[in-house]
C-alpha angles and dihedrals in degrees: 000000000000120000095189125255110350128197118200117200105215118205088184141338099259093052092044095051098081096040089051091049092046096048092048090050088055091050092255104120104189133210110228126229122197107201113150117141088166095070112106145225109026095247090055091047090053094042093055091047090053090053091052086055089053091049090051090053092049093055098028094244134156110244129196127196134197114198097215108144112177109176092138090060091056094044092050089049089224088156089074092077095053109023137046093228141006088249090058089052090050094051096041096050095047097042092047092050093045094051092047092046091050092051095045093047098047102256119154093211144355136207137176136236087223086084090071097063122091085199095065128081094257100184091046091053091047092049095048095043091049091050091050092048090053092046092055098034097244128120122255109218103213116203127168102216096162095106088062098045096110091046089054092048090050089050090052091049091051089050093049095241117162108255110202126217099220138046096250117261125095091251092056088048089054089050095049118108085215095056097121092047092048094049090048088058092062105098098225100025129258100302096053092047099067 
């Protein structure tokens, strides 16, 4: 059952693995877009991008990347003027860009791997993505992949994909119980990585 040309926004490779698998099983082979200016520090941003490349190779997918790294925006807390929370800013920026990118590049629909995670604000993502889809005149393909989150994580583990221990922004890194372990994984320490 083909739904035309599909763009899948990928927040990271482990979260994208099950959505990619599911879409392909439905005869909807997606192209993948890595657009995540919320991922900090720079080393982590690049590491997650590299893993999306690996995922694309595993499934023979076309992957597109936008090198938009906005750590300063998060540090300045500029989101406080326009959004109720940093998560709202994260979702809004990425869904708006994905919808616009889909429209400008001839996709019939777009979706996001954020819909697989039980840790994300699912209804908020759906609402924002639907609004962006309407704004740009492209269809938002809504899928609730949460029941298969663990299956996707297991697939990522089997494929040797890096599975991160925090959402992505510096605030979620500060909140992570794995913070010290994460920082120790940066090759030149925290300061050299952003």
